C-alpha positions in Angstrom: -70.0 166.2 -63.7 -68.8 166.3 -67.3 -71.0 167.4 -70.1 -71.0 164.9 -73.0 -72.8 164.8 -76.4 -74.1 161.3 -77.2 -72.8 160.2 -80.6 -72.2 157.1 -82.6 -69.6 155.9 -85.1 -71.5 156.9 -88.2 -70.3 160.4 -88.0 -66.7 161.7 -88.3 -64.7 161.1 -85.1 -61.9 163.4 -84.2 -59.8 162.4 -81.2 -59.2 166.0 -80.3 -63.0 166.6 -80.0 -63.9 163.2 -78.5 -64.0 161.7 -75.0 -64.2 157.9 -74.3 -66.7 157.1 -71.6 -66.7 153.8 -69.8 -70.3 152.6 -69.4 -70.4 149.9 -66.7 -73.0 147.1 -67.0 -76.2 147.8 -65.1 -78.2 150.9 -64.8 -75.8 153.3 -66.6 -75.2 151.1 -69.7 -78.9 150.2 -69.9 -79.9 153.9 -69.7 -77.4 155.2 -72.3 -76.8 152.4 -74.7 -77.8 153.7 -78.1 -78.6 150.2 -79.3 -81.7 150.2 -77.2 -82.1 154.0 -76.7 -81.8 155.4 -80.2 -83.8 158.5 -79.2 -80.7 159.7 -77.2 -78.5 160.2 -80.3 -77.4 163.8 -80.3 -78.6 164.6 -76.8 -76.4 166.1 -74.1 -75.7 164.2 -70.9 -73.8 164.9 -67.7 -71.6 162.1 -66.6 -70.1 161.6 -63.1 -66.9 159.6 -63.0 -63.1 159.8 -63.0 -61.4 161.9 -65.7 -58.5 159.9 -67.1 -57.2 158.7 -70.5 -59.4 155.9 -71.9 -58.9 154.0 -75.1 -56.0 156.2 -76.0 -57.9 159.5 -75.7 -59.4 161.7 -73.0 -61.9 159.7 -71.1 -64.1 159.0 -68.1 -64.0 155.8 -66.1 -65.6 154.6 -62.9 -68.8 156.1 -64.2 -71.3 156.3 -61.3 -74.2 158.5 -62.5 -75.7 160.3 -65.5 -78.2 163.1 -66.0 -80.0 163.7 -69.2 -81.2 167.2 -70.3 -84.8 166.2 -69.4 -83.8 165.4 -65.9 -83.7 161.6 -66.3 -81.0 160.1 -64.2 -79.4 156.7 -63.8 -76.8 155.3 -61.4 -74.4 152.4 -61.3 -76.0 149.2 -60.1 -73.0 147.0 -60.1 -71.9 145.1 -57.0 -68.4 144.1 -56.1 -67.6 140.4 -56.1 -63.8 140.7 -55.5 -61.3 143.5 -55.4 -57.6 144.0 -54.9 -56.1 147.5 -55.1 -52.5 146.4 -54.6 -52.2 149.6 -52.6 -50.0 148.1 -49.8 -48.9 144.6 -51.0 -49.8 141.8 -53.4 -52.9 141.1 -51.2 -54.4 137.7 -51.9 -52.4 137.3 -55.1 -49.4 134.9 -55.3 -46.4 135.1 -57.6 -44.9 132.1 -59.3 -41.6 132.1 -61.1 -41.3 129.7 -64.1 -38.0 131.0 -65.4 -35.6 133.8 -64.9 -34.3 135.5 -61.8 -36.9 138.3 -61.5 -40.3 137.9 -59.9 -43.6 139.8 -59.4 -43.4 142.1 -56.5 -45.3 145.0 -54.9 -44.0 148.5 -55.4 -45.2 151.5 -53.4 -47.4 153.8 -55.6 -47.3 151.3 -58.5 -49.1 148.2 -57.3 -48.1 144.8 -58.6 -45.0 145.1 -60.7 -42.9 142.8 -62.9 -39.9 143.5 -65.0 -37.1 141.3 -66.4 -34.7 144.2 -66.6 -31.9 144.7 -64.1 -28.9 146.3 -65.8 -29.7 144.3 -68.9 -32.8 142.5 -70.2 -33.2 139.0 -68.8 -35.5 136.3 -70.2 -38.4 135.5 -67.8 -41.7 133.8 -67.4 -43.7 134.8 -64.3 -47.3 134.4 -63.2 -49.3 136.4 -60.7 -52.3 134.3 -59.4 -55.4 135.3 -57.6 -57.0 133.3 -54.8 -60.2 131.3 -55.6 -62.9 133.8 -56.6 -66.4 132.4 -56.0 -68.9 133.0 -58.9 -71.1 130.0 -58.0 -74.0 132.2 -57.0 -73.6 134.6 -59.8 -75.5 134.6 -63.1 -73.1 137.2 -64.7 -69.8 138.9 -63.9 -67.1 141.1 -65.4 -63.6 142.3 -64.6 -61.4 145.4 -65.0 -58.1 146.7 -63.8 -55.7 149.5 -64.4 -52.3 148.9 -65.9 -49.3 150.5 -67.5 -46.6 148.8 -69.7 -43.4 150.6 -70.7 -39.7 150.0 -71.7 -40.4 147.0 -73.9 -41.3 146.2 -77.5 -44.7 147.7 -78.1 -45.5 145.2 -80.8 -45.0 142.4 -78.2 -47.4 143.6 -75.5 -50.4 141.5 -76.5 -48.3 138.3 -76.5 -45.9 139.0 -73.6 -48.3 140.6 -71.1 -51.5 138.5 -71.0 -54.5 137.6 -68.8 -55.6 134.0 -68.0 -58.5 132.2 -66.2 -58.8 128.7 -64.7 -61.8 126.8 -63.4 -59.8 123.8 -62.1 -57.3 125.2 -59.7 -54.8 126.0 -62.4 -54.6 122.6 -64.1 -55.8 124.3 -67.3 -55.8 127.9 -68.3 -57.7 129.8 -71.0 -56.5 133.2 -72.2 -58.8 136.2 -71.8 -58.6 139.2 -74.1 -57.6 142.5 -72.6 -59.6 145.1 -74.5 -57.3 148.1 -73.8 -53.5 148.0 -73.6 -51.4 151.0 -72.6 -49.5 153.0 -75.2 -46.4 151.0 -74.2 -44.1 154.1 -74.3 -45.3 156.1 -71.2 -46.0 155.6 -67.5 -49.7 156.6 -68.0 -52.1 154.0 -66.5 -55.1 153.0 -68.5 -58.2 151.1 -67.6 -58.3 147.6 -69.2 -61.9 148.0 -70.2 -64.7 145.6 -69.2 -63.7 141.9 -69.6 -66.8 139.7 -69.6 -66.8 136.7 -67.3 -70.4 135.6 -67.9 -69.2 132.3 -69.4 -67.7 131.5 -66.0 -70.7 132.4 -63.9 -71.7 129.6 -61.5 -68.1 128.5 -61.1 -65.1 129.1 -58.9 -62.3 130.7 -60.8 -58.7 131.9 -60.6 -57.3 134.8 -62.5 -53.6 135.1 -63.5 -51.4 137.8 -65.1 -48.7 136.1 -67.2 -45.5 138.0 -67.9 -43.0 136.9 -70.5 -39.9 138.7 -71.7 -36.6 138.0 -73.5 -33.0 138.9 -73.3 -33.6 141.3 -76.1 -36.6 143.2 -74.6 -38.0 143.3 -71.1 -41.0 145.5 -70.5 -42.2 146.7 -67.1 -45.9 145.8 -66.3 -47.6 147.5 -63.4 -51.2 146.6 -62.3 -53.6 148.1 -59.7 -57.3 148.4 -58.8 -58.3 144.9 -59.9 -62.1 144.4 -59.7 -64.6 141.7 -60.4 -68.2 142.8 -60.3 -71.7 142.0 -61.6 
């Protein structure tokens, strides 16, 4: 358990004195969200989760339980809809090469990996597609994953390493925003943050990671612990 002081953004925030806590939808977010629990401002809370950088500073992800000073507790109530760790292979994901000689592949310890670099940078466009993911009986859903990007142009990450969704077997794709990108200059994995899929509840979807690079710059993108939940 990690002791945390519940605060908001109206006070001075110092990264060296702050910790970013991931609050998954369900019981934990409902119990600690200051929007609906204003009386918690300034109180101490114990958080159970995984200590890891989050939002560029020290953080806690995979939050599973909290305990307030008065003994009130809450636990994660999310249920897994689909998961792929990429621990041993690409699992149910399929790579498709549009251009360039390099392709998505599995790398031991690193998960799904794509880079256009060999001895030089090579222009590429490559997609990594999920299988059909059934949300037809769901009224809400969300997604997260862990990723790292390095050895490319940091300014290009949000246009060259992107996330997409399709509801018609890939005939059309809509881009999804990734809330948290890595620093782009280290091999430190970060959690993507929660990506809401509520607009796609009641449908069957496919998710795709799209990688693009040029002969001038070719980043490495590694992805693991992909999860869809509600």
